[in-house]
All heavy atoms as a GROMACS GRO file, in nm:
protein
  550
    1MET      N    1   3.402  -1.317   8.406
    1MET     CA    2   3.396  -1.444   8.477
    1MET      C    3   3.447  -1.425   8.620
    1MET      O    4   3.545  -1.358   8.644
    1MET     CB    5   3.480  -1.548   8.405
    1MET     CG    6   3.468  -1.684   8.463
    1MET     SD    7   3.543  -1.802   8.351
    1MET     CE    8   3.603  -1.915   8.467
    2MET      N    9   3.379  -1.485   8.712
    2MET     CA   10   3.415  -1.474   8.854
    2MET      C   11   3.531  -1.566   8.886
    2MET      O   12   3.537  -1.680   8.841
    2MET     CB   13   3.294  -1.512   8.938
    2MET     CG   14   3.322  -1.514   9.083
    2MET     SD   15   3.217  -1.394   9.161
    2MET     CE   16   3.255  -1.425   9.328
    3GLY      N   17   3.626  -1.514   8.965
    3GLY     CA   18   3.738  -1.595   9.008
    3GLY      C   19   3.698  -1.692   9.117
    3GLY      O   20   3.585  -1.692   9.166
    4ARG      N   21   3.793  -1.773   9.154
    4ARG     CA   22   3.768  -1.874   9.258
    4ARG      C   23   3.802  -1.818   9.395
    4ARG      O   24   3.877  -1.723   9.409
    4ARG     CB   25   3.852  -1.998   9.226
    4ARG     CG   26   3.803  -2.063   9.098
    4ARG     CD   27   3.904  -2.157   9.036
    4ARG     NE   28   3.940  -2.266   9.124
    4ARG     CZ   29   4.034  -2.354   9.094
    4ARG    NH1   30   4.099  -2.345   8.980
    4ARG    NH2   31   4.064  -2.450   9.178
    5VAL      N   32   3.746  -1.882   9.497
    5VAL     CA   33   3.768  -1.845   9.636
    5VAL      C   34   3.841  -1.959   9.705
    5VAL      O   35   3.805  -2.076   9.687
    5VAL     CB   36   3.634  -1.816   9.708
    5VAL    CG1   37   3.657  -1.788   9.856
    5VAL    CG2   38   3.560  -1.702   9.641
    6ALA      N   39   3.942  -1.925   9.783
    6ALA     CA   40   4.013  -2.025   9.864
    6ALA      C   41   4.010  -1.980  10.009
    6ALA      O   42   3.994  -1.861  10.038
    6ALA     CB   43   4.158  -2.039   9.816
    7ALA      N   44   4.025  -2.073  10.098
    7ALA     CA   45   4.033  -2.045  10.241
    7ALA      C   46   4.154  -2.119  10.297
    7ALA      O   47   4.174  -2.237  10.266
    7ALA     CB   48   3.906  -2.090  10.312
    8ILE      N   49   4.234  -2.050  10.376
    8ILE     CA   50   4.354  -2.108  10.435
    8ILE      C   51   4.344  -2.098  10.586
    8ILE      O   52   4.317  -1.990  10.641
    8ILE     CB   53   4.482  -2.036  10.389
    8ILE    CG1   54   4.496  -2.043  10.237
    8ILE    CG2   55   4.605  -2.097  10.457
    8ILE    CD1   56   4.614  -1.962  10.183
    9GLY      N   57   4.368  -2.211  10.654
    9GLY     CA   58   4.371  -2.209  10.799
    9GLY      C   59   4.337  -2.343  10.861
    9GLY      O   60   4.339  -2.446  10.794
   10GLU      N   61   4.304  -2.337  10.988
   10GLU     CA   62   4.277  -2.459  11.063
   10GLU      C   63   4.153  -2.531  11.008
   10GLU      O   64   4.056  -2.466  10.971
   10GLU     CB   65   4.253  -2.427  11.211
   10GLU     CG   66   4.360  -2.342  11.276
   10GLU     CD   67   4.334  -2.193  11.260
   10GLU    OE1   68   4.354  -2.142  11.148
   10GLU    OE2   69   4.292  -2.127  11.356
   11ARG      N   70   4.160  -2.664  11.007
   11ARG     CA   71   4.052  -2.746  10.951
   11ARG      C   72   3.915  -2.707  11.005
   11ARG      O   73   3.820  -2.690  10.930
   11ARG     CB   74   4.078  -2.894  10.978
   11ARG     CG   75   3.970  -2.986  10.922
   11ARG     CD   76   3.998  -3.134  10.946
   11ARG     NE   77   4.130  -3.173  10.901
   11ARG     CZ   78   4.163  -3.201  10.774
   11ARG    NH1   79   4.074  -3.190  10.680
   11ARG    NH2   80   4.286  -3.236  10.744
   12ARG      N   81   3.903  -2.691  11.134
   12ARG     CA   82   3.772  -2.663  11.194
   12ARG      C   83   3.716  -2.529  11.147
   12ARG      O   84   3.595  -2.508  11.153
   12ARG     CB   85   3.779  -2.668  11.346
   12ARG     CG   86   3.864  -2.561  11.408
   12ARG     CD   87   3.872  -2.573  11.561
   12ARG     NE   88   3.956  -2.469  11.617
   12ARG     CZ   89   3.920  -2.343  11.636
   12ARG    NH1   90   3.799  -2.305  11.606
   12ARG    NH2   91   4.005  -2.256  11.687
   13ARG      N   92   3.802  -2.439  11.099
   13ARG     CA   93   3.756  -2.306  11.055
   13ARG      C   94   3.729  -2.300  10.905
   13ARG      O   95   3.650  -2.218  10.860
   13ARG     CB   96   3.859  -2.199  11.090
   13ARG     CG   97   3.898  -2.187  11.235
   13ARG     CD   98   3.807  -2.110  11.327
   13ARG     NE   99   3.743  -1.991  11.280
   13ARG     CZ  100   3.775  -1.868  11.313
   13ARG    NH1  101   3.878  -1.844  11.393
   13ARG    NH2  102   3.705  -1.766  11.269
   14VAL      N  103   3.797  -2.384  10.824
   14VAL     CA  104   3.783  -2.372  10.678
   14VAL      C  105   3.701  -2.482  10.614
   14VAL      O  106   3.655  -2.467  10.501
   14VAL     CB  107   3.920  -2.361  10.607
   14VAL    CG1  108   3.998  -2.241  10.659
   14VAL    CG2  109   4.001  -2.488  10.619
   15ALA      N  110   3.680  -2.592  10.683
   15ALA     CA  111   3.612  -2.707  10.622
   15ALA      C  112   3.472  -2.672  10.571
   15ALA      O  113   3.432  -2.714  10.462
   15ALA     CB  114   3.605  -2.824  10.720
   16GLY      N  115   3.398  -2.596  10.646
   16GLY     CA  116   3.262  -2.561  10.606
   16GLY      C  117   3.258  -2.476  10.480
   16GLY      O  118   3.160  -2.480  10.405
   17LEU      N  119   3.363  -2.399  10.455
   17LEU     CA  120   3.365  -2.315  10.336
   17LEU      C  121   3.372  -2.397  10.208
   17LEU      O  122   3.329  -2.353  10.102
   17LEU     CB  123   3.481  -2.215  10.343
   17LEU     CG  124   3.468  -2.111  10.454
   17LEU    CD1  125   3.595  -2.029  10.467
   17LEU    CD2  126   3.349  -2.021  10.428
   18ALA      N  127   3.426  -2.518  10.219
   18ALA     CA  128   3.430  -2.606  10.102
   18ALA      C  129   3.289  -2.642  10.058
   18ALA      O  130   3.263  -2.658   9.938
   18ALA     CB  131   3.510  -2.733  10.133
   19LEU      N  132   3.196  -2.651  10.151
   19LEU     CA  133   3.058  -2.680  10.116
   19LEU      C  134   2.996  -2.569  10.033
   19LEU      O  135   2.901  -2.592   9.958
   19LEU     CB  136   2.974  -2.703  10.242
   19LEU     CG  137   3.014  -2.822  10.328
   19LEU    CD1  138   2.934  -2.823  10.458
   19LEU    CD2  139   2.996  -2.951  10.251
   20ALA      N  140   3.049  -2.448  10.046
   20ALA     CA  141   2.999  -2.334   9.970
   20ALA      C  142   3.078  -2.315   9.839
   20ALA      O  143   3.057  -2.218   9.768
   20ALA     CB  144   3.008  -2.208  10.053
   21GLY      N  145   3.171  -2.407   9.810
   21GLY     CA  146   3.244  -2.402   9.684
   21GLY      C  147   3.385  -2.346   9.693
   21GLY      O  148   3.454  -2.340   9.592
   22ALA      N  149   3.429  -2.307   9.811
   22ALA     CA  150   3.565  -2.256   9.825
   22ALA      C  151   3.665  -2.371   9.825
   22ALA      O  152   3.631  -2.484   9.860
   22ALA     CB  153   3.579  -2.177   9.956
   23ILE      N  154   3.786  -2.341   9.786
   23ILE     CA  155   3.895  -2.438   9.794
   23ILE      C  156   3.949  -2.429   9.936
   23ILE      O  157   4.003  -2.326   9.975
   23ILE     CB  158   4.006  -2.404   9.693
   23ILE    CG1  159   3.951  -2.402   9.551
   23ILE    CG2  160   4.123  -2.501   9.707
   23ILE    CD1  161   4.042  -2.333   9.452
   24ALA      N  162   3.931  -2.532  10.015
   24ALA     CA  163   3.976  -2.532  10.154
   24ALA      C  164   4.118  -2.587  10.162
   24ALA      O  165   4.141  -2.704  10.131
   24ALA     CB  166   3.882  -2.614  10.241
   25LEU      N  167   4.210  -2.502  10.201
   25LEU     CA  168   4.350  -2.541  10.217
   25LEU      C  169   4.379  -2.547  10.366
   25LEU      O  170   4.400  -2.444  10.430
   25LEU     CB  171   4.441  -2.441  10.146
   25LEU     CG  172   4.413  -2.425   9.996
   25LEU    CD1  173   4.487  -2.307   9.939
   25LEU    CD2  174   4.450  -2.553   9.923
   26VAL      N  175   4.378  -2.668  10.419
   26VAL     CA  176   4.397  -2.687  10.563
   26VAL      C  177   4.544  -2.663  10.596
   26VAL      O  178   4.634  -2.722  10.534
   26VAL     CB  179   4.354  -2.829  10.605
   26VAL    CG1  180   4.385  -2.853  10.752
   26VAL    CG2  181   4.205  -2.848  10.578
   27ALA      N  182   4.567  -2.575  10.693
   27ALA     CA  183   4.703  -2.542  10.735
   27ALA      C  184   4.699  -2.522  10.886
   27ALA      O  185   4.646  -2.423  10.935
   27ALA     CB  186   4.749  -2.415  10.664
   28GLU      N  187   4.754  -2.618  10.956
   28GLU     CA  188   4.747  -2.617  11.103
   28GLU      C  189   4.863  -2.545  11.170
   28GLU      O  190   4.861  -2.524  11.290
   28GLU     CB  191   4.738  -2.761  11.156
   28GLU     CG  192   4.616  -2.839  11.108
   28GLU     CD  193   4.484  -2.791  11.168
   28GLU    OE1  194   4.486  -2.715  11.268
   28GLU    OE2  195   4.379  -2.828  11.114
   29ASP      N  196   4.967  -2.508  11.093
   29ASP     CA  197   5.079  -2.434  11.152
   29ASP      C  198   5.131  -2.332  11.051
   29ASP      O  199   5.089  -2.330  10.936
   29ASP     CB  200   5.190  -2.529  11.199
   29ASP     CG  201   5.248  -2.614  11.087
   29ASP    OD1  202   5.277  -2.559  10.978
   29ASP    OD2  203   5.264  -2.735  11.106
   30SER      N  204   5.222  -2.248  11.095
   30SER     CA  205   5.272  -2.138  11.012
   30SER      C  206   5.337  -2.186  10.883
   30SER      O  207   5.317  -2.126  10.777
   30SER     CB  208   5.371  -2.052  11.091
   30SER     OG  209   5.305  -1.991  11.200
   31ASP      N  210   5.416  -2.291  10.891
   31ASP     CA  211   5.481  -2.344  10.770
   31ASP      C  212   5.377  -2.391  10.669
   31ASP      O  213   5.391  -2.367  10.548
   31ASP     CB  214   5.576  -2.458  10.804
   31ASP     CG  215   5.701  -2.411  10.875
   31ASP    OD1  216   5.738  -2.292  10.860
   31ASP    OD2  217   5.762  -2.491  10.948
   32ALA      N  218   5.273  -2.458  10.716
   32ALA     CA  219   5.168  -2.506  10.626
   32ALA      C  220   5.092  -2.390  10.564
   32ALA      O  221   5.052  -2.397  10.447
   32ALA     CB  222   5.073  -2.598  10.701
   33VAL      N  223   5.072  -2.283  10.639
   33VAL     CA  224   5.005  -2.164  10.585
   33VAL      C  225   5.087  -2.107  10.470
   33VAL      O  226   5.035  -2.078  10.362
   33VAL     CB  227   4.983  -2.057  10.694
   33VAL    CG1  228   4.940  -1.924  10.633
   33VAL    CG2  229   4.882  -2.106  10.797
   34ARG      N  230   5.217  -2.091  10.490
   34ARG     CA  231   5.302  -2.035  10.386
   34ARG      C  232   5.308  -2.126  10.264
   34ARG      O  233   5.304  -2.078  10.150
   34ARG     CB  234   5.441  -2.007  10.442
   34ARG     CG  235   5.439  -1.888  10.540
   34ARG     CD  236   5.578  -1.847  10.582
   34ARG     NE  237   5.636  -1.942  10.677
   34ARG     CZ  238   5.619  -1.935  10.809
   34ARG    NH1  239   5.544  -1.840  10.862
   34ARG    NH2  240   5.676  -2.022  10.888
   35ARG      N  241   5.310  -2.257  10.285
   35ARG     CA  242   5.305  -2.351  10.172
   35ARG      C  243   5.175  -2.338  10.095
   35ARG      O  244   5.173  -2.336   9.972
   35ARG     CB  245   5.320  -2.496  10.222
   35ARG     CG  246   5.461  -2.549  10.218
   35ARG     CD  247   5.467  -2.700  10.239
   35ARG     NE  248   5.387  -2.749  10.350
   35ARG     CZ  249   5.424  -2.750  10.477
   35ARG    NH1  250   5.543  -2.702  10.511
   35ARG    NH2  251   5.345  -2.797  10.571
   36ALA      N  252   5.064  -2.330  10.168
   36ALA     CA  253   4.933  -2.316  10.104
   36ALA      C  254   4.928  -2.188  10.021
   36ALA      O  255   4.876  -2.187   9.909
   36ALA     CB  256   4.822  -2.318  10.209
   37TRP      N  257   4.981  -2.079  10.075
   37TRP     CA  258   4.980  -1.952  10.002
   37TRP      C  259   5.061  -1.963   9.873
   37TRP      O  260   5.017  -1.920   9.766
   37TRP     CB  261   5.037  -1.840  10.089
   37TRP     CG  262   5.036  -1.709  10.017
   37TRP    CD1  263   5.135  -1.657   9.938
   37TRP    CD2  264   4.928  -1.615  10.013
   37TRP    NE1  265   5.096  -1.535   9.887
   37TRP    CE2  266   4.970  -1.508   9.931
   37TRP    CE3  267   4.802  -1.612  10.072
   37TRP    CZ2  268   4.889  -1.398   9.906
   37TRP    CZ3  269   4.722  -1.501  10.048
   37TRP    CH2  270   4.765  -1.396   9.966
   38ARG      N  271   5.181  -2.024   9.884
   38ARG     CA  272   5.269  -2.035   9.767
   38ARG      C  273   5.210  -2.126   9.660
   38ARG      O  274   5.245  -2.113   9.543
   38ARG     CB  275   5.406  -2.086   9.810
   38ARG     CG  276   5.490  -1.983   9.881
   38ARG     CD  277   5.635  -2.029   9.896
   38ARG     NE  278   5.648  -2.157   9.960
   38ARG     CZ  279   5.661  -2.177  10.091
   38ARG    NH1  280   5.664  -2.075  10.172
   38ARG    NH2  281   5.673  -2.298  10.140
   39THR      N  282   5.122  -2.217   9.699
   39THR     CA  283   5.068  -2.313   9.602
   39THR      C  284   4.922  -2.287   9.569
   39THR      O  285   4.853  -2.379   9.524
   39THR     CB  286   5.087  -2.458   9.653
   39THR    OG1  287   5.015  -2.474   9.777
   39THR    CG2  288   5.234  -2.491   9.674
   40LEU      N  289   4.876  -2.165   9.589
   40LEU     CA  290   4.737  -2.133   9.552
   40LEU      C  291   4.715  -2.165   9.405
   40LEU      O  292   4.799  -2.130   9.320
   40LEU     CB  293   4.709  -1.984   9.574
   40LEU     CG  294   4.681  -1.938   9.715
   40LEU    CD1  295   4.674  -1.786   9.719
   40LEU    CD2  296   4.551  -1.999   9.767
   41PRO      N  297   4.605  -2.229   9.372
   41PRO     CA  298   4.577  -2.258   9.232
   41PRO      C  299   4.556  -2.130   9.151
   41PRO      O  300   4.514  -2.028   9.205
   41PRO     CB  301   4.448  -2.340   9.237
   41PRO     CG  302   4.433  -2.385   9.377
   41PRO     CD  303   4.505  -2.284   9.461
   42ASP      N  304   4.584  -2.138   9.022
   42ASP     CA  305   4.556  -2.026   8.934
   42ASP      C  306   4.406  -1.996   8.936
   42ASP      O  307   4.324  -2.086   8.955
   42ASP     CB  308   4.600  -2.058   8.791
   42ASP     CG  309   4.751  -2.064   8.778
   42ASP    OD1  310   4.821  -2.001   8.860
   42ASP    OD2  311   4.798  -2.131   8.684
   43GLY      N  312   4.373  -1.873   8.916
   43GLY     CA  313   4.233  -1.834   8.910
   43GLY      C  314   4.170  -1.797   9.042
   43GLY      O  315   4.054  -1.760   9.048
   44VAL      N  316   4.248  -1.808   9.151
   44VAL     CA  317   4.195  -1.769   9.282
   44VAL      C  318   4.205  -1.617   9.294
   44VAL      O  319   4.313  -1.560   9.278
   44VAL     CB  320   4.272  -1.838   9.397
   44VAL    CG1  321   4.232  -1.779   9.532
   44VAL    CG2  322   4.246  -1.987   9.395
   45ASP      N  323   4.092  -1.552   9.319
   45ASP     CA  324   4.089  -1.407   9.332
   45ASP      C  325   4.065  -1.360   9.474
   45ASP      O  326   4.089  -1.244   9.506
   45ASP     CB  327   3.979  -1.349   9.243
   45ASP     CG  328   4.013  -1.359   9.096
   45ASP    OD1  329   4.132  -1.356   9.060
   45ASP    OD2  330   3.919  -1.371   9.014
   46LEU      N  331   4.013  -1.447   9.559
   46LEU     CA  332   3.985  -1.412   9.699
   46LEU      C  333   4.036  -1.524   9.788
   46LEU      O  334   4.006  -1.642   9.764
   46LEU     CB  335   3.834  -1.394   9.721
   46LEU     CG  336   3.788  -1.379   9.867
   46LEU    CD1  337   3.844  -1.252   9.930
   46LEU    CD2  338   3.636  -1.381   9.875
   47VAL      N  339   4.112  -1.487   9.890
   47VAL     CA  340   4.160  -1.583   9.989
   47VAL      C  341   4.107  -1.541  10.125
   47VAL      O  342   4.131  -1.429  10.171
   47VAL     CB  343   4.313  -1.592   9.993
   47VAL    CG1  344   4.359  -1.693  10.098
   47VAL    CG2  345   4.369  -1.629   9.857
   48ILE      N  346   4.032  -1.630  10.187
   48ILE     CA  347   3.981  -1.608  10.322
   48ILE      C  348   4.080  -1.673  10.418
   48ILE      O  349   4.111  -1.792  10.404
   48ILE     CB  350   3.841  -1.668  10.339
   48ILE    CG1  351   3.746  -1.605  10.237
   48ILE    CG2  352   3.791  -1.650  10.482
   48ILE    CD1  353   3.612  -1.675  10.225
   49LEU      N  354   4.130  -1.595  10.512
   49LEU     CA  355   4.229  -1.644  10.608
   49LEU      C  356   4.170  -1.650  10.747
   49LEU      O  357   4.094  -1.561  10.787
   49LEU     CB  358   4.350  -1.549  10.612
   49LEU     CG  359   4.425  -1.528  10.481
   49LEU    CD1  360   4.519  -1.409  10.494
   49LEU    CD2  361   4.500  -1.653  10.441
   50THR      N  362   4.206  -1.754  10.822
   50THR     CA  363   4.174  -1.754  10.964
   50THR      C  364   4.268  -1.654  11.030
   50THR      O  365   4.372  -1.618  10.973
   50THR     CB  366   4.192  -1.894  11.025
   50THR    OG1  367   4.331  -1.929  11.018
   50THR    CG2  368   4.107  -1.999  10.955
   51PRO      N  369   4.236  -1.608  11.151
   51PRO     CA  370   4.327  -1.514  11.218
   51PRO      C  371   4.469  -1.571  11.233
   51PRO      O  372   4.568  -1.497  11.213
   51PRO     CB  373   4.261  -1.492  11.354
   51PRO     CG  374   4.115  -1.511  11.326
   51PRO     CD  375   4.111  -1.624  11.226
   52ALA      N  376   4.481  -1.698  11.265
   52ALA     CA  377   4.615  -1.758  11.280
   52ALA      C  378   4.689  -1.761  11.147
   52ALA      O  379   4.810  -1.737  11.142
   52ALA     CB  380   4.602  -1.900  11.338
   53ALA      N  381   4.618  -1.789  11.038
   53ALA     CA  382   4.682  -1.791  10.906
   53ALA      C  383   4.728  -1.651  10.867
   53ALA      O  384   4.838  -1.632  10.814
   53ALA     CB  385   4.587  -1.848  10.802
   54ALA      N  386   4.646  -1.551  10.894
   54ALA     CA  387   4.683  -1.413  10.863
   54ALA      C  388   4.808  -1.374  10.941
   54ALA      O  389   4.898  -1.310  10.887
   54ALA     CB  390   4.568  -1.320  10.896
   55GLU      N  391   4.813  -1.413  11.067
   55GLU     CA  392   4.930  -1.383  11.150
   55GLU      C  393   5.056  -1.449  11.093
   55GLU      O  394   5.163  -1.389  11.090
   55GLU     CB  395   4.906  -1.429  11.293
   55GLU     CG  396   5.013  -1.388  11.390
   55GLU     CD  397   4.978  -1.426  11.533
   55GLU    OE1  398   4.863  -1.401  11.575
   55GLU    OE2  399   5.066  -1.481  11.600
   56ALA      N  400   5.044  -1.572  11.047
   56ALA     CA  401   5.159  -1.643  10.990
   56ALA      C  402   5.209  -1.573  10.864
   56ALA      O  403   5.330  -1.562  10.843
   56ALA     CB  404   5.121  -1.787  10.958
   57LEU      N  405   5.118  -1.523  10.781
   57LEU     CA  406   5.161  -1.454  10.660
   57LEU      C  407   5.220  -1.317  10.691
   57LEU      O  408   5.314  -1.274  10.625
   57LEU     CB  409   5.044  -1.440  10.563
   57LEU     CG  410   4.999  -1.569  10.496
   57LEU    CD1  411   4.879  -1.544  10.406
   57LEU    CD2  412   5.112  -1.634  10.417
   58GLU      N  413   5.169  -1.249  10.792
   58GLU     CA  414   5.224  -1.119  10.830
   58GLU      C  415   5.366  -1.134  10.882
   58GLU      O  416   5.451  -1.048  10.858
   58GLU     CB  417   5.138  -1.053  10.938
   58GLU     CG  418   5.009  -0.998  10.884
   58GLU     CD  419   4.919  -0.944  10.995
   58GLU    OE1  420   4.966  -0.930  11.110
   58GLU    OE2  421   4.803  -0.919  10.965
   59ALA      N  422   5.393  -1.244  10.949
   59ALA     CA  423   5.526  -1.268  11.005
   59ALA      C  424   5.628  -1.301  10.896
   59ALA      O  425   5.747  -1.286  10.916
   59ALA     CB  426   5.521  -1.382  11.106
   60ASP      N  427   5.579  -1.345  10.780
   60ASP     CA  428   5.666  -1.381  10.668
   60ASP      C  429   5.656  -1.269  10.565
   60ASP      O  430   5.564  -1.266  10.485
   60ASP     CB  431   5.622  -1.514  10.609
   60ASP     CG  432   5.710  -1.559  10.494
   60ASP    OD1  433   5.809  -1.490  10.464
   60ASP    OD2  434   5.680  -1.663  10.435
   61SER      N  435   5.750  -1.178  10.566
   61SER     CA  436   5.741  -1.059  10.482
   61SER      C  437   5.734  -1.091  10.333
   61SER      O  438   5.688  -1.010  10.254
   61SER     CB  439   5.859  -0.966  10.510
   61SER     OG  440   5.981  -1.031  10.481
   62ALA      N  441   5.777  -1.209  10.292
   62ALA     CA  442   5.776  -1.243  10.149
   62ALA      C  443   5.650  -1.318  10.108
   62ALA      O  444   5.626  -1.337   9.991
   62ALA     CB  445   5.898  -1.327  10.115
   63ALA      N  446   5.569  -1.360  10.202
   63ALA     CA  447   5.456  -1.447  10.168
   63ALA      C  448   5.358  -1.390  10.066
   63ALA      O  449   5.331  -1.454   9.967
   63ALA     CB  450   5.382  -1.489  10.295
   64PRO      N  451   5.302  -1.271  10.086
   64PRO     CA  452   5.200  -1.225   9.992
   64PRO      C  453   5.252  -1.172   9.860
   64PRO      O  454   5.176  -1.153   9.769
   64PRO     CB  455   5.126  -1.115  10.068
   64PRO     CG  456   5.168  -1.127  10.209
   64PRO     CD  457   5.301  -1.193  10.208
   65ARG      N  458   5.377  -1.146   9.848
   65ARG     CA  459   5.429  -1.087   9.724
   65ARG      C  460   5.412  -1.183   9.608
   65ARG      O  461   5.423  -1.303   9.621
   65ARG     CB  462   5.575  -1.050   9.742
   65ARG     CG  463   5.592  -0.936   9.839
   65ARG     CD  464   5.732  -0.881   9.834
   65ARG     NE  465   5.740  -0.770   9.926
   65ARG     CZ  466   5.810  -0.770  10.037
   65ARG    NH1  467   5.880  -0.874  10.070
   65ARG    NH2  468   5.811  -0.666  10.115
   66GLY      N  469   5.390  -1.126   9.491
   66GLY     CA  470   5.379  -1.207   9.371
   66GLY      C  471   5.238  -1.253   9.340
   66GLY      O  472   5.212  -1.301   9.232
   67ARG      N  473   5.146  -1.238   9.432
   67ARG     CA  474   5.007  -1.276   9.408
   67ARG      C  475   4.921  -1.152   9.421
   67ARG      O  476   4.934  -1.078   9.516
   67ARG     CB  477   4.959  -1.379   9.511
   67ARG     CG  478   5.019  -1.515   9.503
   67ARG     CD  479   4.996  -1.591   9.376
   67ARG     NE  480   4.859  -1.610   9.336
   67ARG     CZ  481   4.800  -1.727   9.320
   67ARG    NH1  482   4.866  -1.837   9.346
   67ARG    NH2  483   4.677  -1.734   9.278
   68ARG      N  484   4.836  -1.131   9.325
   68ARG     CA  485   4.742  -1.020   9.333
   68ARG      C  486   4.605  -1.078   9.361
   68ARG      O  487   4.530  -1.107   9.270
   68ARG     CB  488   4.744  -0.940   9.204
   68ARG     CG  489   4.881  -0.878   9.182
   68ARG     CD  490   4.885  -0.749   9.110
   68ARG     NE  491   4.774  -0.661   9.129
   68ARG     CZ  492   4.783  -0.544   9.190
   68ARG    NH1  493   4.896  -0.508   9.244
   68ARG    NH2  494   4.679  -0.465   9.197
   69VAL      N  495   4.579  -1.098   9.487
   69VAL     CA  496   4.449  -1.151   9.530
   69VAL      C  497   4.397  -1.065   9.643
   69VAL      O  498   4.473  -1.004   9.718
   69VAL     CB  499   4.458  -1.298   9.575
   69VAL    CG1  500   4.502  -1.391   9.464
   69VAL    CG2  501   4.547  -1.315   9.695
   70LEU      N  502   4.267  -1.063   9.655
   70LEU     CA  503   4.203  -0.997   9.767
   70LEU      C  504   4.204  -1.093   9.885
   70LEU      O  505   4.180  -1.214   9.867
   70LEU     CB  506   4.059  -0.962   9.728
   70LEU     CG  507   3.973  -0.893   9.833
   70LEU    CD1  508   4.031  -0.756   9.866
   70LEU    CD2  509   3.831  -0.879   9.782
   71THR      N  510   4.234  -1.044  10.002
   71THR     CA  511   4.231  -1.129  10.121
   71THR      C  512   4.130  -1.072  10.221
   71THR      O  513   4.109  -0.952  10.227
   71THR     CB  514   4.368  -1.140  10.189
   71THR    OG1  515   4.415  -1.011  10.224
   71THR    CG2  516   4.470  -1.210  10.098
   72ALA      N  517   4.071  -1.163  10.296
   72ALA     CA  518   3.981  -1.128  10.403
   72ALA      C  519   4.015  -1.216  10.522
   72ALA      O  520   4.048  -1.335  10.504
   72ALA     CB  521   3.837  -1.149  10.362
   73VAL      N  522   4.010  -1.160  10.640
   73VAL     CA  523   4.042  -1.235  10.761
   73VAL      C  524   3.912  -1.260  10.838
   73VAL      O  525   3.835  -1.168  10.865
   73VAL     CB  526   4.144  -1.160  10.849
   73VAL    CG1  527   4.176  -1.241  10.975
   73VAL    CG2  528   4.271  -1.131  10.770
   74MET      N  529   3.890  -1.387  10.874
   74MET     CA  530   3.774  -1.424  10.954
   74MET      C  531   3.782  -1.356  11.090
   74MET      O  532   3.892  -1.338  11.143
   74MET     CB  533   3.771  -1.575  10.980
   74MET     CG  534   3.749  -1.660  10.862
   74MET     SD  535   3.760  -1.832  10.918
   74MET     CE  536   3.737  -1.916  10.764
   75PRO      N  537   3.670  -1.326  11.149
   75PRO     CA  538   3.674  -1.277  11.288
   75PRO      C  539   3.723  -1.387  11.381
   75PRO      O  540   3.706  -1.505  11.351
   75PRO     CB  541   3.530  -1.238  11.318
   75PRO     CG  542   3.447  -1.299  11.213
   75PRO     CD  543   3.534  -1.334  11.096
   76PRO      N  544   3.784  -1.349  11.493
   76PRO     CA  545   3.832  -1.452  11.589
   76PRO      C  546   3.721  -1.537  11.646
   76PRO      O  547   3.608  -1.510  11.642
   76PRO     CB  548   3.899  -1.371  11.699
   76PRO     CG  549   3.894  -1.229  11.657
   76PRO     CD  550   3.811  -1.216  11.536
   0.00000   0.00000   0.00000
């Protein structure tokens, strides 16, 4: 069974992915990105990050730990 896809980042960058079936988690600042990451629904296997969201998670050394998901970063 295929896992679910989520996208984290600014509304203008992730909203369209919801039309393709992704879970769009709008996060306009670093704190919101980290909250979205910590509250990813079960069954998510791929998280698409905007460049700003990826930067926010890189700055937080504890953010990605505990989740085994594939991540991809959108081009700028």
